[in-house]
BALOBA-1460 file (C-alpha; in Angstrom, 3 decimals):
// residues 327
<rec num="1" residu="m" x="161.867" y="104.576" z="45.743"/>
<rec num="2" residu="s" x="162.080" y="107.374" z="48.321"/>
<rec num="3" residu="v" x="163.569" y="104.989" z="50.925"/>
<rec num="4" residu="a" x="166.106" y="103.656" z="48.418"/>
<rec num="5" residu="v" x="167.231" y="107.156" z="47.438"/>
<rec num="6" residu="y" x="167.401" y="108.296" z="51.083"/>
<rec num="7" residu="n" x="169.454" y="105.236" z="52.059"/>
<rec num="8" residu="h" x="171.711" y="105.903" z="49.082"/>
<rec num="9" residu="y" x="172.528" y="109.320" z="50.554"/>
<rec num="10" residu="k" x="173.224" y="107.732" z="53.951"/>
<rec num="11" residu="r" x="175.560" y="105.163" z="52.408"/>
<rec num="12" residu="i" x="177.559" y="107.904" z="50.726"/>
<rec num="13" residu="a" x="177.754" y="109.907" z="53.975"/>
<rec num="14" residu="a" x="178.735" y="106.906" z="56.149"/>
<rec num="15" residu="y" x="182.093" y="106.306" z="54.482"/>
<rec num="16" residu="n" x="183.900" y="106.083" z="57.891"/>
<rec num="17" residu="s" x="181.529" y="103.457" z="59.296"/>
<rec num="18" residu="n" x="182.980" y="100.114" z="60.414"/>
<rec num="19" residu="v" x="179.975" y="98.301" z="58.914"/>
<rec num="20" residu="e" x="179.996" y="98.251" z="55.127"/>
<rec num="21" residu="l" x="176.587" y="99.271" z="53.789"/>
<rec num="22" residu="d" x="175.346" y="97.516" z="50.675"/>
<rec num="23" residu="k" x="173.015" y="99.187" z="48.198"/>
<rec num="24" residu="s" x="169.448" y="98.053" z="47.572"/>
<rec num="25" residu="n" x="168.606" y="98.402" z="43.896"/>
<rec num="26" residu="v" x="164.928" y="98.920" z="43.035"/>
<rec num="27" residu="l" x="162.594" y="97.261" z="40.523"/>
<rec num="28" residu="l" x="159.511" y="99.385" z="39.782"/>
<rec num="29" residu="v" x="156.506" y="97.727" z="38.084"/>
<rec num="30" residu="g" x="153.483" y="99.621" z="36.769"/>
<rec num="31" residu="e" x="151.134" y="99.900" z="33.808"/>
<rec num="32" residu="t" x="151.988" y="102.233" z="30.942"/>
<rec num="33" residu="g" x="151.296" y="105.895" z="31.646"/>
<rec num="34" residu="t" x="151.278" y="105.584" z="35.449"/>
<rec num="35" residu="g" x="154.328" y="107.813" z="35.956"/>
<rec num="36" residu="k" x="157.391" y="105.562" z="36.354"/>
<rec num="37" residu="t" x="159.653" y="107.749" z="34.216"/>
<rec num="38" residu="l" x="158.066" y="110.909" z="35.630"/>
<rec num="39" residu="l" x="158.968" y="109.773" z="39.161"/>
<rec num="40" residu="a" x="162.561" y="109.318" z="38.034"/>
<rec num="41" residu="s" x="162.782" y="112.663" z="36.230"/>
<rec num="42" residu="t" x="161.187" y="114.467" z="39.202"/>
<rec num="43" residu="i" x="163.771" y="112.961" z="41.552"/>
<rec num="44" residu="a" x="166.451" y="114.059" z="39.068"/>
<rec num="45" residu="k" x="165.382" y="117.683" z="39.534"/>
<rec num="46" residu="m" x="165.520" y="117.426" z="43.334"/>
<rec num="47" residu="l" x="168.807" y="115.562" z="43.856"/>
<rec num="48" residu="n" x="172.348" y="116.835" z="44.081"/>
<rec num="49" residu="v" x="173.869" y="113.542" z="42.965"/>
<rec num="50" residu="p" x="174.344" y="112.720" z="39.265"/>
<rec num="51" residu="f" x="171.135" y="111.154" z="37.948"/>
<rec num="52" residu="c" x="170.368" y="109.833" z="34.486"/>
<rec num="53" residu="i" x="167.604" y="107.947" z="32.696"/>
<rec num="54" residu="v" x="168.632" y="105.301" z="30.161"/>
<rec num="55" residu="d" x="166.608" y="102.949" z="27.955"/>
<rec num="56" residu="a" x="167.103" y="99.178" z="28.010"/>
<rec num="57" residu="t" x="165.520" y="98.594" z="24.584"/>
<rec num="58" residu="s" x="168.603" y="99.613" z="22.588"/>
<rec num="59" residu="m" x="170.993" y="97.283" z="24.460"/>
<rec num="60" residu="t" x="172.272" y="94.096" z="22.830"/>
<rec num="61" residu="e" x="174.659" y="91.331" z="23.784"/>
<rec num="62" residu="a" x="178.367" y="92.056" z="23.244"/>
<rec num="63" residu="g" x="179.420" y="91.688" z="19.613"/>
<rec num="64" residu="y" x="176.052" y="92.524" z="18.040"/>
<rec num="65" residu="v" x="174.675" y="95.694" z="16.462"/>
<rec num="66" residu="g" x="173.308" y="97.988" z="19.176"/>
<rec num="67" residu="e" x="174.642" y="99.439" z="22.424"/>
<rec num="68" residu="d" x="176.799" y="97.657" z="24.973"/>
<rec num="69" residu="v" x="175.434" y="97.648" z="28.516"/>
<rec num="70" residu="e" x="178.458" y="99.694" z="29.653"/>
<rec num="71" residu="g" x="177.150" y="102.518" z="27.477"/>
<rec num="72" residu="l" x="174.458" y="103.339" z="30.030"/>
<rec num="73" residu="l" x="177.197" y="104.641" z="32.337"/>
<rec num="74" residu="t" x="178.358" y="107.042" z="29.610"/>
<rec num="75" residu="r" x="175.199" y="109.091" z="30.163"/>
<rec num="76" residu="l" x="175.933" y="109.190" z="33.917"/>
<rec num="77" residu="l" x="179.460" y="110.403" z="33.239"/>
<rec num="78" residu="q" x="178.127" y="113.129" z="30.946"/>
<rec num="79" residu="v" x="175.702" y="114.325" z="33.639"/>
<rec num="80" residu="a" x="178.601" y="114.384" z="36.144"/>
<rec num="81" residu="d" x="180.780" y="116.369" z="33.665"/>
<rec num="82" residu="y" x="183.092" y="113.335" z="33.503"/>
<rec num="83" residu="d" x="183.884" y="113.676" z="37.219"/>
<rec num="84" residu="i" x="184.390" y="109.959" z="37.944"/>
<rec num="85" residu="k" x="184.168" y="110.335" z="41.735"/>
<rec num="86" residu="r" x="180.784" y="112.097" z="41.491"/>
<rec num="87" residu="a" x="179.497" y="109.613" z="38.932"/>
<rec num="88" residu="e" x="180.412" y="106.697" z="41.204"/>
<rec num="89" residu="s" x="177.872" y="107.929" z="43.770"/>
<rec num="90" residu="g" x="175.105" y="108.591" z="41.251"/>
<rec num="91" residu="i" x="171.734" y="107.031" z="40.465"/>
<rec num="92" residu="v" x="170.750" y="105.372" z="37.168"/>
<rec num="93" residu="f" x="167.115" y="104.802" z="36.164"/>
<rec num="94" residu="v" x="166.918" y="101.980" z="33.599"/>
<rec num="95" residu="d" x="163.598" y="102.307" z="31.779"/>
<rec num="96" residu="e" x="161.759" y="99.556" z="29.828"/>
<rec num="97" residu="i" x="163.602" y="96.820" z="31.733"/>
<rec num="98" residu="d" x="160.832" y="94.341" z="30.865"/>
<rec num="99" residu="k" x="161.848" y="94.511" z="27.188"/>
<rec num="100" residu="i" x="164.989" y="92.471" z="27.901"/>
<rec num="101" residu="a" x="163.011" y="89.510" z="29.252"/>
<rec num="102" residu="r" x="164.023" y="86.222" z="27.693"/>
<rec num="103" residu="k" x="161.661" y="84.914" z="25.078"/>
<rec num="104" residu="s" x="160.776" y="81.642" z="26.873"/>
<rec num="105" residu="d" x="160.834" y="80.412" z="30.462"/>
<rec num="106" residu="n" x="163.496" y="77.810" z="29.575"/>
<rec num="107" residu="p" x="167.142" y="78.815" z="29.089"/>
<rec num="108" residu="s" x="167.809" y="79.360" z="25.402"/>
<rec num="109" residu="i" x="170.154" y="77.045" z="23.476"/>
<rec num="110" residu="t" x="170.718" y="79.771" z="20.868"/>
<rec num="111" residu="r" x="171.691" y="83.335" z="21.724"/>
<rec num="112" residu="d" x="168.973" y="85.701" z="22.911"/>
<rec num="113" residu="v" x="170.739" y="88.811" z="21.627"/>
<rec num="114" residu="s" x="168.551" y="91.534" z="23.156"/>
<rec num="115" residu="g" x="167.031" y="89.501" z="25.993"/>
<rec num="116" residu="e" x="168.779" y="87.047" z="28.294"/>
<rec num="117" residu="g" x="172.209" y="88.038" z="26.982"/>
<rec num="118" residu="v" x="171.676" y="91.645" z="28.096"/>
<rec num="119" residu="q" x="170.526" y="90.508" z="31.537"/>
<rec num="120" residu="q" x="173.686" y="88.442" z="31.984"/>
<rec num="121" residu="a" x="175.846" y="91.389" z="30.910"/>
<rec num="122" residu="l" x="174.075" y="93.648" z="33.432"/>
<rec num="123" residu="l" x="174.665" y="91.328" z="36.425"/>
<rec num="124" residu="k" x="178.119" y="92.545" z="37.507"/>
<rec num="125" residu="l" x="177.318" y="96.098" z="36.463"/>
<rec num="126" residu="i" x="174.313" y="96.303" z="38.807"/>
<rec num="127" residu="e" x="175.898" y="94.369" z="41.688"/>
<rec num="128" residu="g" x="179.089" y="96.389" z="41.683"/>
<rec num="129" residu="s" x="182.335" y="96.056" z="39.728"/>
<rec num="130" residu="i" x="184.957" y="98.116" z="37.930"/>
<rec num="131" residu="v" x="183.670" y="98.689" z="34.389"/>
<rec num="132" residu="n" x="185.442" y="100.003" z="31.287"/>
<rec num="133" residu="v" x="183.150" y="102.714" z="29.921"/>
<rec num="134" residu="p" x="183.560" y="104.159" z="26.398"/>
<rec num="135" residu="p" x="183.693" y="107.970" z="26.852"/>
<rec num="136" residu="q" x="181.419" y="108.720" z="23.877"/>
<rec num="137" residu="g" x="179.123" y="105.703" z="24.280"/>
<rec num="138" residu="g" x="178.230" y="103.323" z="21.442"/>
<rec num="139" residu="r" x="180.013" y="100.096" z="20.605"/>
<rec num="140" residu="k" x="183.361" y="99.299" z="22.249"/>
<rec num="141" residu="h" x="186.391" y="98.495" z="20.092"/>
<rec num="142" residu="p" x="189.986" y="97.485" z="20.973"/>
<rec num="143" residu="d" x="191.721" y="100.744" z="20.000"/>
<rec num="144" residu="q" x="189.419" y="102.876" z="22.134"/>
<rec num="145" residu="k" x="190.394" y="104.574" z="25.382"/>
<rec num="146" residu="y" x="188.137" y="103.687" z="28.309"/>
<rec num="147" residu="i" x="187.189" y="105.340" z="31.574"/>
<rec num="148" residu="q" x="187.155" y="102.964" z="34.551"/>
<rec num="149" residu="v" x="184.071" y="103.374" z="36.749"/>
<rec num="150" residu="n" x="183.353" y="101.492" z="39.983"/>
<rec num="151" residu="t" x="179.600" y="100.769" z="40.131"/>
<rec num="152" residu="k" x="179.625" y="99.583" z="43.769"/>
<rec num="153" residu="n" x="178.003" y="102.825" z="44.997"/>
<rec num="154" residu="i" x="175.814" y="103.534" z="41.963"/>
<rec num="155" residu="l" x="172.133" y="102.940" z="42.737"/>
<rec num="156" residu="f" x="170.145" y="101.303" z="39.931"/>
<rec num="157" residu="i" x="166.378" y="101.829" z="39.721"/>
<rec num="158" residu="c" x="164.764" y="99.687" z="37.013"/>
<rec num="159" residu="g" x="161.242" y="100.318" z="35.729"/>
<rec num="160" residu="g" x="158.934" y="98.548" z="33.305"/>
<rec num="161" residu="a" x="155.282" y="97.979" z="32.428"/>
<rec num="162" residu="f" x="155.608" y="94.149" z="32.421"/>
<rec num="163" residu="s" x="152.546" y="93.810" z="30.220"/>
<rec num="164" residu="g" x="150.773" y="90.510" z="30.920"/>
<rec num="165" residu="i" x="152.279" y="89.921" z="34.349"/>
<rec num="166" residu="d" x="148.839" y="90.343" z="35.930"/>
<rec num="167" residu="s" x="147.791" y="87.016" z="34.414"/>
<rec num="168" residu="i" x="150.850" y="85.365" z="35.995"/>
<rec num="169" residu="i" x="149.919" y="86.848" z="39.389"/>
<rec num="170" residu="k" x="146.274" y="85.881" z="38.888"/>
<rec num="171" residu="s" x="147.146" y="82.235" z="38.215"/>
<rec num="172" residu="r" x="149.259" y="82.149" z="41.387"/>
<rec num="173" residu="v" x="146.789" y="83.779" z="43.797"/>
<rec num="174" residu="s" x="143.703" y="81.983" z="42.437"/>
<rec num="175" residu="v" x="142.476" y="79.067" z="44.558"/>
<rec num="176" residu="r" x="141.517" y="75.871" z="42.696"/>
<rec num="177" residu="s" x="139.505" y="73.092" z="44.349"/>
<rec num="178" residu="l" x="139.970" y="69.400" z="43.550"/>
<rec num="179" residu="g" x="137.337" y="66.942" z="42.340"/>
<rec num="180" residu="f" x="134.815" y="66.648" z="39.520"/>
<rec num="181" residu="n" x="133.077" y="69.959" z="40.305"/>
<rec num="182" residu="r" x="136.239" y="72.011" z="40.285"/>
<rec num="183" residu="k" x="135.831" y="75.686" z="40.979"/>
<rec num="184" residu="e" x="138.321" y="78.489" z="40.754"/>
<rec num="185" residu="t" x="138.184" y="81.283" z="43.316"/>
<rec num="186" residu="v" x="139.830" y="84.400" z="41.895"/>
<rec num="187" residu="v" x="141.077" y="87.074" z="44.270"/>
<rec num="188" residu="s" x="139.300" y="90.251" z="43.182"/>
<rec num="189" residu="q" x="141.459" y="93.336" z="43.656"/>
<rec num="190" residu="p" x="141.550" y="96.615" z="41.749"/>
<rec num="191" residu="n" x="145.300" y="96.208" z="41.263"/>
<rec num="192" residu="l" x="146.728" y="92.688" z="41.105"/>
<rec num="193" residu="l" x="150.259" y="94.144" z="41.235"/>
<rec num="194" residu="e" x="149.771" y="94.462" z="45.006"/>
<rec num="195" residu="n" x="150.487" y="90.712" z="45.159"/>
<rec num="196" residu="i" x="153.611" y="90.784" z="42.994"/>
<rec num="197" residu="l" x="156.542" y="88.632" z="44.110"/>
<rec num="198" residu="p" x="160.030" y="88.004" z="42.669"/>
<rec num="199" residu="q" x="158.849" y="84.596" z="41.390"/>
<rec num="200" residu="d" x="156.335" y="86.396" z="39.124"/>
<rec num="201" residu="i" x="159.130" y="88.523" z="37.654"/>
<rec num="202" residu="k" x="161.182" y="85.347" z="37.111"/>
<rec num="203" residu="k" x="158.270" y="83.638" z="35.336"/>
<rec num="204" residu="f" x="157.827" y="86.728" z="33.140"/>
<rec num="205" residu="g" x="161.341" y="86.250" z="31.758"/>
<rec num="206" residu="l" x="163.963" y="87.894" z="33.987"/>
<rec num="207" residu="i" x="166.637" y="85.427" z="35.076"/>
<rec num="208" residu="p" x="166.907" y="84.629" z="38.831"/>
<rec num="209" residu="e" x="170.408" y="86.124" z="39.104"/>
<rec num="210" residu="f" x="169.106" y="89.440" z="37.751"/>
<rec num="211" residu="v" x="165.997" y="89.511" z="39.974"/>
<rec num="212" residu="g" x="168.169" y="88.755" z="43.019"/>
<rec num="213" residu="r" x="170.223" y="91.897" z="42.382"/>
<rec num="214" residu="l" x="167.052" y="94.043" z="42.582"/>
<rec num="215" residu="p" x="165.961" y="93.293" z="46.167"/>
<rec num="216" residu="v" x="163.404" y="96.123" z="46.454"/>
<rec num="217" residu="l" x="160.354" y="95.155" z="44.375"/>
<rec num="218" residu="t" x="157.523" y="97.681" z="44.290"/>
<rec num="219" residu="y" x="154.598" y="98.704" z="42.080"/>
<rec num="220" residu="l" x="152.501" y="101.671" z="40.950"/>
<rec num="221" residu="n" x="148.709" y="101.723" z="41.124"/>
<rec num="222" residu="p" x="146.845" y="102.373" z="37.850"/>
<rec num="223" residu="l" x="145.458" y="105.895" z="37.507"/>
<rec num="224" residu="d" x="141.799" y="106.342" z="38.468"/>
<rec num="225" residu="k" x="139.436" y="108.976" z="37.041"/>
<rec num="226" residu="p" x="140.007" y="111.694" z="39.719"/>
<rec num="227" residu="m" x="143.777" y="111.357" z="39.231"/>
<rec num="228" residu="l" x="143.442" y="111.567" z="35.437"/>
<rec num="229" residu="l" x="141.321" y="114.716" z="35.836"/>
<rec num="230" residu="e" x="144.029" y="116.292" z="38.007"/>
<rec num="231" residu="i" x="146.712" y="115.405" z="35.453"/>
<rec num="232" residu="l" x="144.574" y="116.868" z="32.667"/>
<rec num="233" residu="t" x="143.966" y="120.274" z="34.277"/>
<rec num="234" residu="e" x="146.029" y="121.086" z="37.385"/>
<rec num="235" residu="p" x="149.824" y="120.909" z="36.758"/>
<rec num="236" residu="e" x="151.658" y="123.971" z="35.467"/>
<rec num="237" residu="n" x="152.409" y="122.051" z="32.282"/>
<rec num="238" residu="s" x="149.052" y="120.246" z="32.088"/>
<rec num="239" residu="i" x="147.785" y="119.029" z="28.709"/>
<rec num="240" residu="i" x="144.845" y="121.463" z="28.644"/>
<rec num="241" residu="k" x="147.131" y="124.412" z="29.441"/>
<rec num="242" residu="q" x="149.384" y="123.333" z="26.577"/>
<rec num="243" residu="y" x="146.487" y="123.453" z="24.111"/>
<rec num="244" residu="i" x="145.350" y="126.819" z="25.488"/>
<rec num="245" residu="e" x="148.870" y="128.075" z="24.773"/>
<rec num="246" residu="l" x="148.841" y="126.548" z="21.267"/>
<rec num="247" residu="f" x="145.633" y="128.413" z="20.367"/>
<rec num="248" residu="k" x="146.977" y="131.569" z="22.034"/>
<rec num="249" residu="l" x="149.889" y="131.550" z="19.577"/>
<rec num="250" residu="d" x="147.240" y="132.016" z="16.833"/>
<rec num="251" residu="n" x="145.588" y="134.824" z="18.898"/>
<rec num="252" residu="i" x="142.614" y="132.589" z="19.778"/>
<rec num="253" residu="q" x="141.247" y="132.154" z="23.279"/>
<rec num="254" residu="l" x="140.312" y="128.526" z="24.028"/>
<rec num="255" residu="v" x="137.339" y="128.115" z="26.408"/>
<rec num="256" residu="i" x="136.408" y="124.565" z="27.466"/>
<rec num="257" residu="n" x="133.273" y="123.474" z="29.314"/>
<rec num="258" residu="k" x="133.998" y="121.488" z="32.488"/>
<rec num="259" residu="n" x="131.829" y="118.601" z="31.266"/>
<rec num="260" residu="v" x="134.282" y="118.113" z="28.402"/>
<rec num="261" residu="f" x="137.023" y="117.311" z="30.928"/>
<rec num="262" residu="d" x="134.934" y="114.456" z="32.335"/>
<rec num="263" residu="l" x="134.329" y="113.104" z="28.818"/>
<rec num="264" residu="i" x="138.080" y="113.147" z="28.029"/>
<rec num="265" residu="v" x="138.824" y="111.381" z="31.323"/>
<rec num="266" residu="n" x="136.184" y="108.703" z="30.621"/>
<rec num="267" residu="y" x="137.786" y="107.942" z="27.263"/>
<rec num="268" residu="a" x="141.312" y="107.875" z="28.734"/>
<rec num="269" residu="y" x="140.205" y="105.560" z="31.547"/>
<rec num="270" residu="e" x="138.552" y="103.225" z="29.032"/>
<rec num="271" residu="f" x="141.655" y="103.068" z="26.808"/>
<rec num="272" residu="k" x="143.896" y="101.994" z="29.754"/>
<rec num="273" residu="l" x="146.773" y="104.102" z="28.431"/>
<rec num="274" residu="g" x="147.244" y="106.150" z="31.586"/>
<rec num="275" residu="a" x="148.261" y="109.784" z="31.284"/>
<rec num="276" residu="r" x="149.466" y="109.281" z="27.693"/>
<rec num="277" residu="g" x="145.912" y="108.448" z="26.636"/>
<rec num="278" residu="l" x="144.809" y="111.979" z="27.577"/>
<rec num="279" residu="r" x="147.004" y="113.525" z="24.888"/>
<rec num="280" residu="a" x="145.767" y="111.099" z="22.214"/>
<rec num="281" residu="i" x="142.164" y="112.088" z="22.952"/>
<rec num="282" residu="c" x="142.947" y="115.816" z="23.057"/>
<rec num="283" residu="e" x="144.723" y="115.538" z="19.688"/>
<rec num="284" residu="k" x="141.591" y="113.995" z="18.209"/>
<rec num="285" residu="l" x="139.381" y="116.652" z="19.826"/>
<rec num="286" residu="f" x="141.342" y="119.726" z="18.715"/>
<rec num="287" residu="l" x="142.848" y="118.480" z="15.435"/>
<rec num="288" residu="d" x="140.282" y="120.028" z="13.060"/>
<rec num="289" residu="a" x="140.354" y="123.374" z="14.863"/>
<rec num="290" residu="l" x="144.144" y="123.483" z="14.867"/>
<rec num="291" residu="y" x="144.058" y="122.832" z="11.115"/>
<rec num="292" residu="d" x="141.262" y="125.290" z="10.164"/>
<rec num="293" residu="f" x="141.775" y="128.315" z="12.403"/>
<rec num="294" residu="p" x="145.216" y="129.489" z="11.146"/>
<rec num="295" residu="s" x="143.813" y="129.822" z="7.572"/>
<rec num="296" residu="e" x="143.099" y="133.262" z="6.076"/>
<rec num="297" residu="k" x="139.305" y="132.927" z="6.114"/>
<rec num="298" residu="n" x="139.300" y="132.292" z="9.876"/>
<rec num="299" residu="k" x="141.630" y="135.154" z="10.859"/>
<rec num="300" residu="k" x="138.741" y="137.049" z="12.512"/>
<rec num="301" residu="i" x="138.022" y="134.237" z="15.020"/>
<rec num="302" residu="k" x="139.238" y="135.336" z="18.441"/>
<rec num="303" residu="e" x="137.522" y="132.778" z="20.689"/>
<rec num="304" residu="f" x="136.939" y="129.033" z="20.415"/>
<rec num="305" residu="k" x="134.361" y="127.523" z="22.780"/>
<rec num="306" residu="v" x="134.329" y="123.746" z="23.210"/>
<rec num="307" residu="d" x="131.108" y="122.358" z="24.701"/>
<rec num="308" residu="l" x="129.986" y="118.782" z="25.339"/>
<rec num="309" residu="n" x="128.115" y="118.407" z="22.032"/>
<rec num="310" residu="y" x="131.141" y="119.535" z="20.003"/>
<rec num="311" residu="a" x="133.421" y="117.166" z="21.947"/>
<rec num="312" residu="k" x="131.075" y="114.199" z="21.436"/>
<rec num="313" residu="s" x="130.869" y="114.874" z="17.689"/>
<rec num="314" residu="k" x="134.659" y="115.012" z="17.331"/>
<rec num="315" residu="l" x="135.225" y="111.901" z="19.460"/>
<rec num="316" residu="a" x="132.381" y="109.921" z="17.885"/>
<rec num="317" residu="g" x="134.820" y="107.547" z="16.180"/>
<rec num="318" residu="f" x="136.084" y="106.208" z="19.521"/>
<rec num="319" residu="q" x="134.237" y="103.282" z="21.088"/>
<rec num="320" residu="l" x="133.362" y="103.825" z="24.738"/>
<rec num="321" residu="s" x="131.531" y="100.874" z="26.249"/>
<rec num="322" residu="t" x="130.550" y="102.663" z="29.458"/>
<rec num="323" residu="l" x="128.761" y="105.440" z="27.579"/>
<rec num="324" residu="q" x="127.119" y="102.983" z="25.199"/>
<rec num="325" residu="a" x="125.849" y="100.911" z="28.121"/>
<rec num="326" residu="a" x="124.449" y="104.028" z="29.786"/>
<rec num="327" residu="s" x="122.547" y="105.031" z="26.650"/>
């Protein structure tokens, strides 16, 4: 992603070059909660070009209830204060791109309203063409005034979880022997996405024409326990610091034992929900306290200490196979 963004800057700067520089759109694959959208929003804070994040799930084929694909450029225009020249050198992050995969590997006879039809509508938009954009977004209609935007220099970064694609990769990289005693040798890797190829994306349900317009295919590694622990405690806006602030608003000091952090991380790692799983576990852990402490009878409580025993009792409803195996 960093190379694509850097080259995007160079393309904009090299407007007097004799060689025309084409853009390289990016397809970013990673499990849920690994930071795809966070990467995009962090870049948005650092860049001086218009940058917006749009969602592919609300898009439908032209003529159906939902948003037209041209509507994603409306957000870019809004970020650029409707300065068309600035918007035409911007970057668009299209999130949840895997949700517009077609429903079967064979071309559909009937219309795939929010799947293959959306991909076909996005083809010219992503490759580069002059598009009529409704100024206020939403559905286009004949009496509306449009803003013409040239997407030739707009960089598109698409991201998605592509749930289930690991089984497609696994079936491709596994080695099967012939004969009566057939054996299957499976390539054991912590992250099968390292082997991802455009043909896997095609088999998942994105049409070849669409995959071809996203030449840079990359992936994110799943979060391990040390990384989850850092996310839980270290950032300025970390989840633990948010709960400390929540209790502080009720004049209560929250004190958490370090062993509790490891327990939360173990649960989050087991759930395979990435960084989002941390918040779900913390909600379960602190829910009763957040409900009881603001009441009149608990007004005198000024400190709330959370130790390992308390955490285990509150999280007892969750199943954690690693802890059960250890016991």
